[in-house]
SEVEX-769721 format. One record per residue: x, y, z of N, C-alpha, C in turn; residue in one letter; residue number from 0. Coordinates in nm, 3 decimals. Example, Ala and Ser with C-alpha at 12.3 -4.5 7.8 and 13.67 -1.06 7.14 Angstrom:
2
{rec {1.319, -0.569, 0.780}, {1.230, -0.450, 0.780}, {1.320, -0.330, 0.780}, "a", 0};
{rec {1.285, -0.225, 0.708}, {1.367, -0.106, 0.714}, {1.290, 0.003, 0.787}, "s", 1};
This chain:
67
{rec {-0.657, -0.093, -2.404}, {-0.654, -0.089, -2.259}, {-0.783, -0.143, -2.199}, "m", 0};
{rec {-0.870, -0.192, -2.273}, {-0.993, -0.243, -2.215}, {-1.113, -0.157, -2.249}, "g", 1};
{rec {-1.218, -0.180, -2.175}, {-1.342, -0.108, -2.201}, {-1.343, 0.025, -2.128}, "m", 2};
{rec {-1.440, 0.109, -2.162}, {-1.450, 0.241, -2.099}, {-1.463, 0.230, -1.947}, "k", 3};
{rec {-1.537, 0.130, -1.900}, {-1.554, 0.110, -1.756}, {-1.420, 0.079, -1.691}, "l", 4};
{rec {-1.337, -0.001, -1.756}, {-1.204, -0.033, -1.704}, {-1.120, 0.094, -1.689}, "d", 5};
{rec {-1.124, 0.177, -1.789}, {-1.046, 0.302, -1.785}, {-1.096, 0.393, -1.673}, "m", 6};
{rec {-1.228, 0.401, -1.656}, {-1.285, 0.483, -1.550}, {-1.239, 0.433, -1.413}, "r", 7};
{rec {-1.238, 0.302, -1.395}, {-1.195, 0.244, -1.268}, {-1.048, 0.273, -1.240}, "r", 8};
{rec {-0.968, 0.274, -1.344}, {-0.826, 0.305, -1.327}, {-0.807, 0.447, -1.275}, "r", 9};
{rec {-0.889, 0.537, -1.321}, {-0.877, 0.677, -1.280}, {-0.939, 0.698, -1.142}, "v", 10};
{rec {-1.060, 0.649, -1.120}, {-1.128, 0.674, -0.993}, {-1.072, 0.591, -0.879}, "t", 11};
{rec {-1.015, 0.475, -0.909}, {-0.963, 0.387, -0.806}, {-0.813, 0.397, -0.787}, "g", 12};
{rec {-0.753, 0.500, -0.845}, {-0.607, 0.516, -0.838}, {-0.561, 0.533, -0.694}, "e", 13};
{rec {-0.457, 0.461, -0.657}, {-0.401, 0.474, -0.523}, {-0.300, 0.586, -0.520}, "r", 14};
{rec {-0.295, 0.655, -0.408}, {-0.204, 0.767, -0.392}, {-0.102, 0.731, -0.285}, "v", 15};
{rec {0.024, 0.756, -0.314}, {0.129, 0.733, -0.217}, {0.134, 0.853, -0.124}, "d", 16};
{rec {0.075, 0.838, -0.006}, {0.072, 0.949, 0.088}, {0.136, 0.910, 0.220}, "n", 17};
{rec {0.144, 1.002, 0.312}, {0.209, 0.980, 0.440}, {0.141, 0.869, 0.519}, "t", 18};
{rec {0.010, 0.866, 0.519}, {-0.064, 0.764, 0.593}, {-0.028, 0.624, 0.544}, "r", 19};
{rec {-0.026, 0.605, 0.412}, {0.009, 0.476, 0.355}, {0.152, 0.438, 0.392}, "r", 20};
{rec {0.243, 0.531, 0.380}, {0.383, 0.505, 0.411}, {0.401, 0.466, 0.558}, "q", 21};
{rec {0.330, 0.532, 0.647}, {0.341, 0.501, 0.790}, {0.288, 0.362, 0.820}, "q", 22};
{rec {0.176, 0.325, 0.760}, {0.119, 0.192, 0.784}, {0.210, 0.083, 0.732}, "r", 23};
{rec {0.266, 0.103, 0.613}, {0.357, 0.004, 0.557}, {0.482, -0.007, 0.643}, "v", 24};
{rec {0.535, 0.105, 0.688}, {0.654, 0.103, 0.773}, {0.625, 0.034, 0.906}, "e", 25};
{rec {0.509, 0.057, 0.962}, {0.470, -0.009, 1.086}, {0.466, -0.162, 1.067}, "e", 26};
{rec {0.411, -0.206, 0.956}, {0.406, -0.349, 0.926}, {0.547, -0.404, 0.905}, "a", 27};
{rec {0.631, -0.329, 0.839}, {0.769, -0.374, 0.816}, {0.845, -0.390, 0.947}, "r", 28};
{rec {0.824, -0.302, 1.042}, {0.889, -0.314, 1.173}, {0.843, -0.443, 1.240}, "v", 29};
{rec {0.713, -0.467, 1.237}, {0.661, -0.590, 1.297}, {0.723, -0.715, 1.233}, "l", 30};
{rec {0.732, -0.712, 1.101}, {0.780, -0.830, 1.027}, {0.932, -0.847, 1.042}, "i", 31};
{rec {1.007, -0.743, 1.011}, {1.151, -0.758, 0.999}, {1.228, -0.736, 1.129}, "f", 32};
{rec {1.172, -0.661, 1.223}, {1.243, -0.639, 1.349}, {1.188, -0.723, 1.464}, "k", 33};
{rec {1.059, -0.749, 1.463}, {0.998, -0.824, 1.573}, {0.964, -0.967, 1.536}, "l", 34};
{rec {0.980, -1.003, 1.409}, {0.958, -1.140, 1.365}, {0.812, -1.185, 1.359}, "g", 35};
{rec {0.721, -1.090, 1.349}, {0.578, -1.123, 1.338}, {0.553, -1.180, 1.198}, "v", 36};
{rec {0.476, -1.288, 1.187}, {0.449, -1.346, 1.054}, {0.378, -1.248, 0.961}, "p", 37};
{rec {0.414, -1.252, 0.835}, {0.353, -1.162, 0.735}, {0.202, -1.182, 0.729}, "v", 38};
{rec {0.157, -1.306, 0.744}, {0.014, -1.332, 0.738}, {-0.048, -1.338, 0.878}, "n", 39};
{rec {0.022, -1.284, 0.977}, {-0.030, -1.282, 1.114}, {-0.138, -1.177, 1.133}, "g", 40};
{rec {-0.212, -1.191, 1.239}, {-0.325, -1.102, 1.267}, {-0.282, -0.956, 1.285}, "a", 41};
{rec {-0.167, -0.935, 1.350}, {-0.123, -0.796, 1.375}, {-0.089, -0.724, 1.244}, "r", 42};
{rec {-0.021, -0.793, 1.154}, {0.015, -0.733, 1.025}, {-0.111, -0.715, 0.940}, "v", 43};
{rec {-0.197, -0.814, 0.938}, {-0.321, -0.803, 0.861}, {-0.407, -0.686, 0.908}, "k", 44};
{rec {-0.410, -0.662, 1.039}, {-0.490, -0.552, 1.093}, {-0.441, -0.417, 1.039}, "a", 45};
{rec {-0.313, -0.407, 1.012}, {-0.256, -0.282, 0.961}, {-0.277, -0.268, 0.811}, "i", 46};
{rec {-0.254, -0.377, 0.737}, {-0.248, -0.368, 0.591}, {-0.378, -0.401, 0.518}, "l", 47};
{rec {-0.462, -0.484, 0.574}, {-0.577, -0.534, 0.499}, {-0.681, -0.429, 0.463}, "d", 48};
{rec {-0.694, -0.326, 0.543}, {-0.797, -0.225, 0.516}, {-0.788, -0.170, 0.374}, "e", 49};
{rec {-0.667, -0.143, 0.330}, {-0.647, -0.087, 0.196}, {-0.571, -0.181, 0.104}, "e", 50};
{rec {-0.554, -0.306, 0.145}, {-0.480, -0.406, 0.066}, {-0.336, -0.361, 0.038}, "s", 51};
{rec {-0.272, -0.304, 0.139}, {-0.133, -0.262, 0.124}, {-0.041, -0.382, 0.127}, "y", 52};
{rec {0.081, -0.365, 0.076}, {0.182, -0.469, 0.074}, {0.306, -0.414, 0.144}, "v", 53};
{rec {0.368, -0.491, 0.234}, {0.481, -0.438, 0.312}, {0.614, -0.438, 0.238}, "p", 54};
{rec {0.617, -0.372, 0.122}, {0.742, -0.362, 0.048}, {0.779, -0.215, 0.037}, "i", 55};
{rec {0.905, -0.191, 0.010}, {0.952, -0.054, -0.007}, {1.019, -0.044, -0.143}, "r", 56};
{rec {0.985, 0.058, -0.218}, {1.048, 0.086, -0.346}, {1.164, 0.179, -0.317}, "v", 57};
{rec {1.267, 0.176, -0.398}, {1.388, 0.252, -0.371}, {1.360, 0.400, -0.342}, "s", 58};
{rec {1.275, 0.462, -0.420}, {1.241, 0.602, -0.395}, {1.091, 0.616, -0.409}, "d", 59};
{rec {1.021, 0.627, -0.298}, {0.877, 0.633, -0.300}, {0.832, 0.778, -0.302}, "s", 60};
{rec {0.803, 0.828, -0.421}, {0.751, 0.963, -0.435}, {0.629, 0.955, -0.525}, "t", 61};
{rec {0.546, 1.055, -0.519}, {0.431, 1.054, -0.608}, {0.426, 1.184, -0.685}, "y", 62};
{rec {0.367, 1.177, -0.800}, {0.359, 1.289, -0.891}, {0.213, 1.320, -0.920}, "f", 63};
{rec {0.186, 1.445, -0.944}, {0.052, 1.487, -0.982}, {0.060, 1.533, -1.127}, "i", 64};
{rec {-0.018, 1.469, -1.211}, {-0.022, 1.506, -1.352}, {-0.154, 1.575, -1.380}, "f", 65};
{rec {-0.147, 1.684, -1.452}, {-0.268, 1.757, -1.490}, {-0.319, 1.710, -1.623}, "n", 66};
């Protein structure tokens, strides 16, 4: 899996699927698919770029906590 530093980054930099992320992605999707705003437009970038989100939806977006 790589070096120890790579593994540490995977753990510390792990993204969490939370309500805030889901709301931002949904807001971008409305702009894109309902209002016709370009995916690479300034309005969509302002919503998604902060955390490098992508405006896609997975069939069932849930998250799990493993101990």
